[in-house]
N, C-alpha and C positions, 0 to 999 in steps of 0.2 A: 504494500500500500504506500502510495506517495503522499507527501504532505506539502501543502502550500502554506508557507510561513514567512514571517518577517526575518530578515537576516541580522537580528540583534544579538549581541553577545551578553547582554544583561538579562539573565533569566527572570529576575523579579519584574523588570519593566515589561518583558514579553507577557508574563502572566497577567499583569495589570491591564495591558492593552487587550489581551484576549478576553478577559472578564468584562471590560468596557464594551467590547464588541458583542459579547453575549447579552449584556444589558440592552444594548442598542437593538439586537435582533428580537428580544422578548418584548420590547416596548413598541418598536415601529412595525414589526412583523412584515418584512418585505417579501417573505416567501413562507410556504408551509411544507411539511413533509410530502413528497411526491411531486412537487413543482419542478419544472425543468428550468435550470438557471445557467447563466454564464457568469463566472467570477474570474476576472483577470485572464480571460482567454480560455479558461477551463470550462467545459460544458458538461453538464450531467444532471441527473435527477437527485433531489435531496432525499437521503435515506434516514438521516437523523441530525439532530441539532441539540447541543447542550450549552452550558454557560461558557465553555472554553473553546470548543471547536464544533464544526459541522462536517458531516460526511456526505459526499456525493458519489453517485455511481455514473461513470462516464458512458458514452454511447458504446464504447468498446468493452464495457463490462468491468472496467478497472475501478476499484474503490479509491477515492482520493479524500484525505483528511484536510480540511481547510481551517486554519486558525481563524477565529472570529474577528480578530483585528483586521483581516483582509476585507471584511464587509464594511469597515469604516474607511480604510485607506485605499481600497481597490475599487474597481468598476464592477457593479452588479447589474445584470439584466435578468429579470424574471421573464423567461421566454414562454411560460405557460399562459401568461396573460396576453401574449402578442399574436397567438394563432399562427406560428411559423413552423417550418419543418426543414430538415436537411436533405439535400439530394446527394446521392453517391454515384459519381461518374468514374468509369474505369478507362484508362488510356494506356497504350503501349508506345514507348518511345525508344528509338535505337540508342545504343550506348555512344555512338559517334556524335550525338547532339549535345550542345552546351546546355546543361540542365538549368542554369540561371536564365538563359534566353527562353527556354521552354516555359519556365515558371512565370516569367514576365509576360509572355504571349498569352498564357492561360489567364492571368490576372487582368490583362487588357481586354480579352474576350468577355470575361465575367462582368467587368465594369460597363461594357457597352450594352449589356442586357438590363433593361429597366426592371424586370421582374426578379432579378437577383438582388438580395438585400446586402447592404454594406456592413451591417452589424447584425448578428455575429459575423466575424471575419471568415472568409472561405479558407479552407485548409487544403494543402497539397502534400500528400505523403507518398513515399515509396512503399508499396505493399509486397512486392516480390521482385527478385532479380532472376532473370531468365538467361539463357545462353547468349542471346544477341540483343536483348532489349530489357528495359526497366518497365515494370508495371506500376502505374501511378493511380492513386485514388484522389479525385478532386471532389471536395465537399463544400459546395456553396449552400446558402440558405435562401428560402423563398416563403412567401405567404402560402398557407395551406390551400387557398383558392387557386393558386397557379401551379400546384405540384404536379397534377396529372399531365398537363400540357408540357411543362418543362421536363418532367421525367421521361416523357415519350420522345422529345425532340433534341434536348440539349446535348446529350453525349455525342450523337452523330454530328450535330452542328459544330461542336468544339473540335471533334476529330477532323472534319473537313476544313475548318478554319486553320488548324495547325498545318495541314497538308498544303493549303494555299499559301501559307507563310514560308513554305519550303522545308519544314521539318520532316524527317524520315520517321514513318510510323508503320512498323511491320504489322501484318495481320496475325492474330493469334490462331492457334490450332482450333480452338473452340469456335471462333468467328468463321474460320475457313469451313469447318464442318457445317455450321448453320447456313452459310451461303450455298454450299453444295447441296444440302438437303432441300433448300428452297427452290433451287434450279431444276 
């Protein structure tokens, strides 16, 4: 389990700040157990909260302990109140490509789409290394009302955009089999 904490060396001060954060949470009640929140870029569902810390379960199933002081000094978004959802797009990019340029192109593509939210921030992570290419997962956010339309079209549109920009994107075996079965 990971912990999101302040980088203070004075344990007494850390305890006081966490207790203050606990009092803040009990008084203001910015979320309840089960709410989907974003705190300092970490996104997950609140599983518990006490006077010192709160626990969230990330989308990937990881449990993260968050010091309550983070709710005073950090940025909190209660996503349950905003009716939003995350899209998961998969892309394959050749090793020969400059990954910084690929990431920049993906971010440019996402910024151009008005139905993609600016907050929470989109994430781009490597999910698997293959013999000739890297498998990426791109995770932008959208309103629930736009999910079906974007889920259906966005991955193919992003793939075509990157090809138009000159990036080499191999076709995976799974995609090749699907194309063959359709033909």
